[in-house]
ROZA-146513 format. One record per residue (C-alpha): x, y negated, z negated; residue in three letters. Coordinates in nm, 4 decimals. Layout:
# ROZA-146513
X	Y	Z	Ala
...
//
This chain:
# ROZA-146513
10.4180	0.7982	-21.5320	Met
10.4713	1.1474	-21.6658	Ser
10.8052	1.3242	-21.5952	Lys
10.9455	1.6681	-21.6693	Gln
11.2955	1.7524	-21.7877	Tyr
11.4835	2.0418	-21.6209	Trp
11.8323	2.1693	-21.6944	Lys
12.1108	2.0573	-21.4595	Gly
12.0927	2.1972	-21.1060	Ser
12.1990	2.1230	-20.7470	Ala
11.8889	1.9187	-20.6675	Leu
12.0427	1.6211	-20.4884	Leu
11.8497	1.5807	-20.1642	Ala
11.8427	1.5401	-19.8758	Pro
12.1816	1.6673	-19.7649	Val
12.3028	1.7352	-19.4105	Pro
12.2291	2.0695	-19.2538	Ala
12.5756	2.0690	-19.0960	Ala
12.7362	2.3371	-18.8845	Leu
13.1011	2.3719	-18.9828	Val
13.3307	2.5322	-18.7281	Thr
13.6647	2.6926	-18.8023	Cys
13.9077	2.9287	-18.6362	Gly
14.0185	2.8627	-18.2799	Thr
13.8581	2.8066	-17.9420	Ile
13.9471	3.1691	-17.8566	Glu
13.8105	3.3061	-18.1857	Lys
13.5587	3.0523	-18.3196	Pro
13.3399	3.0856	-18.6269	Asn
13.0578	2.8696	-18.7592	Val
12.8746	2.8463	-19.0914	Leu
12.6012	2.6232	-19.2252	Thr
12.7001	2.3803	-19.4999	Ile
12.4731	2.1581	-19.7057	Gly
12.7353	2.0623	-19.9651	Trp
12.9203	1.7851	-19.7806	Thr
12.9498	1.4098	-19.7843	Gly
13.1809	1.1106	-19.7548	Ile
13.4192	1.0475	-20.0439	Val
13.6335	0.7602	-19.9128	Cys
13.6441	0.5020	-19.6324	Thr
14.0191	0.4340	-19.6018	Arg
14.1404	0.6880	-19.5205	Pro
13.8132	0.8431	-19.4048	Pro
13.7647	1.1448	-19.6324	Met
13.4993	1.4126	-19.6622	Thr
13.4560	1.7471	-19.8310	Tyr
13.2796	2.0758	-19.7836	Ile
13.2108	2.3329	-20.0533	Ser
13.2283	2.6998	-19.9504	Val
13.1762	3.0164	-20.1530	Arg
13.5019	3.2205	-20.1638	Pro
13.3196	3.5333	-20.0445	Glu
13.2152	3.3626	-19.7185	Arg
13.4052	3.4795	-19.4089	Phe
13.4907	3.1179	-19.3179	Ser
13.6472	3.0443	-19.6579	His
13.9779	3.2191	-19.5868	Asp
13.9898	3.0908	-19.2281	Ile
13.9658	2.7321	-19.3544	Ile
14.2051	2.7963	-19.6443	Lys
14.4705	2.9414	-19.4098	Glu
14.4312	2.6959	-19.1187	Ser
14.3660	2.3836	-19.3258	Gly
14.1241	2.2606	-19.0597	Glu
13.7530	2.2534	-18.9816	Phe
13.4956	2.0491	-18.7907	Val
13.1674	1.9192	-18.9331	Ile
12.9081	1.9231	-18.6523	Asn
12.5870	1.7278	-18.7160	Leu
12.2736	1.9197	-18.6235	Thr
11.9439	1.8180	-18.4700	Thr
11.5870	1.9182	-18.5428	Ser
11.5892	2.1221	-18.2212	Ala
11.8766	2.3311	-18.3644	Met
11.7186	2.4201	-18.7009	Val
11.6572	2.7874	-18.6231	Lys
12.0196	2.8345	-18.5141	Glu
12.1417	2.6315	-18.8128	Thr
11.9515	2.8556	-19.0514	Asp
12.0818	3.1676	-18.8719	Phe
12.4427	3.0502	-18.9166	Cys
12.3771	3.0121	-19.2888	Gly
12.2429	3.3631	-19.3455	Val
12.4536	3.5716	-19.1048	Lys
12.8233	3.6467	-19.1564	Ser
13.0945	3.5911	-18.8996	Gly
13.2506	3.9175	-19.0204	Arg
13.0036	4.1153	-18.8114	Asp
12.8215	3.8570	-18.5952	Thr
12.9481	3.6299	-18.3186	Asn
12.7280	3.3374	-18.4189	Lys
12.8374	3.1231	-18.1223	Phe
12.7099	3.3904	-17.8806	Ala
12.3972	3.4683	-18.0848	Ser
12.2962	3.1012	-18.0984	Cys
12.3985	3.0061	-17.7451	Gly
12.6510	2.7519	-17.8753	Phe
12.9373	2.6355	-17.6562	Thr
13.2741	2.6066	-17.8320	Pro
13.4705	2.3115	-17.6951	Ala
13.8198	2.1957	-17.7861	Pro
13.8614	1.9273	-18.0496	Ala
14.1261	1.6574	-17.9966	Lys
14.3219	1.6817	-18.3245	Asn
14.2492	2.0209	-18.4834	Val
14.2495	2.3809	-18.3610	Ser
13.8915	2.4463	-18.4787	Ala
13.6404	2.3964	-18.1957	Pro
13.3485	2.1568	-18.1840	Ile
12.9972	2.2692	-18.0909	Ile
12.9217	2.1093	-17.7551	Glu
12.5455	2.0964	-17.8280	Glu
12.5895	1.8837	-18.1440	Cys
12.5644	1.5043	-18.1053	Pro
12.8524	1.4219	-18.3430	Val
13.1536	1.6240	-18.4596	Ser
13.3996	1.5214	-18.7335	Leu
13.7470	1.6737	-18.7009	Glu
13.8863	1.7402	-19.0487	Cys
14.2258	1.8309	-19.1937	Arg
14.2280	1.9702	-19.5493	Val
14.4325	1.7703	-19.8008	Thr
14.3338	1.9619	-20.1140	Glu
14.1268	2.2614	-20.2188	Ser
13.9864	2.3232	-20.5627	Lys
13.7847	2.6134	-20.7008	Leu
13.4892	2.4585	-20.8869	Leu
13.3042	2.7672	-21.0111	Gly
13.0854	2.9239	-20.7422	Ser
13.2425	2.7205	-20.4580	His
13.5800	2.5988	-20.3375	Thr
13.5766	2.2317	-20.2477	Met
13.7900	2.1516	-19.9438	Phe
13.8765	1.7808	-19.9537	Leu
13.9736	1.6642	-19.6055	Ala
14.0731	1.3623	-19.4027	Glu
13.8532	1.2917	-19.1002	Ile
14.1177	1.2706	-18.8273	Val
13.8809	1.2257	-18.5334	Gly
13.5161	1.1834	-18.4373	Val
13.3633	1.3088	-18.1137	Ile
13.0239	1.1614	-18.0204	Ala
12.7954	1.2430	-17.7285	Asp
12.8029	0.9437	-17.4924	Glu
12.4241	0.9493	-17.4459	Lys
12.3887	0.8192	-17.8047	Tyr
12.6310	0.5273	-17.7580	Ile
12.4773	0.1980	-17.6463	Asp
12.6235	-0.0662	-17.4129	Ser
12.7916	-0.2383	-17.7107	Lys
12.9688	0.0846	-17.8117	Gly
12.7468	0.1440	-18.1153	Lys
12.6471	0.4998	-18.2076	Leu
12.2684	0.5224	-18.2408	Asn
12.2193	0.8132	-18.4818	Leu
11.8436	0.7518	-18.5049	Gln
11.8148	0.8760	-18.1448	Gln
11.9888	1.2071	-18.2225	Cys
11.6965	1.3619	-18.4104	Gly
11.9214	1.4759	-18.6953	Leu
11.8124	1.7470	-18.9372	Ala
11.8409	1.7446	-19.3162	Ala
11.8133	2.0067	-19.5886	Tyr
11.6375	1.9611	-19.9216	Ala
11.5908	2.2281	-20.1887	His
11.5556	2.5257	-19.9534	Gly
11.3706	2.3467	-19.6730	Glu
11.4720	2.1772	-19.3462	Tyr
11.3427	1.8337	-19.2468	Phe
11.3609	1.6059	-18.9452	Ala
11.5031	1.2673	-19.0321	Leu
11.2454	0.9984	-18.9674	Gly
11.2401	0.6465	-18.8476	Arg
11.4970	0.3788	-18.9207	Lys
11.4047	0.1681	-19.2257	Leu
11.6763	-0.0977	-19.2180	Gly
12.0452	-0.1746	-19.1789	Asp
12.3084	-0.2070	-19.4505	Phe
12.2636	-0.5480	-19.6168	Gly
11.9209	-0.6220	-19.4666	Phe
11.7724	-0.6831	-19.8116	Ser
11.9892	-0.9903	-19.8705	Val
12.0375	-1.1159	-19.5145	Arg
11.9018	-1.4627	-19.4510	Lys
11.6424	-1.4980	-19.1809	Lys
11.7483	-1.6923	-18.8726	Lys
11.5761	-2.0261	-18.8393	Lys
11.3950	-2.0993	-18.5172	Arg
11.4797	-2.4163	-18.3323	Asn
11.1606	-2.6066	-18.2665	Arg
11.1645	-2.8914	-18.0202	Lys
//
């Protein structure tokens, strides 16, 4: 197999096409973030990386709070819009038809139309060149009840989540397995 070598770049993919909300319910703002992920289980920790020149950067730095809202394939146009327009001169909630709703633990609102929202409180911020990384504890999760089954399990595969990869948006596909399925022993059938 033939491969090419390229210099280092931000080519990890796919990443979430997340809508991050900040501000307050009375004065909400939203921006699109692809640079996010989970960094720890206990306590549950995440991060977002934001360019200092972005309008949301100072809001998050001053408040120490934000919400990561997972997006769906049906929301891709609005998600892209929130990544290219500035909250300095555009009310992105109004432009996109988003409904700001109160979070339980932070002052930043959730987006009612998103299936899952992670309430985050910043524990550390660090300028890493072009972006500031906001490391945060996930202090609450709000999930749309229509994606929770009778056993209380969240079924993300039903949400139609969107992903971002090297300048393009994608719909996440079908479920391929569960954690540990590759080593799980098959159940034996009782034959009588």
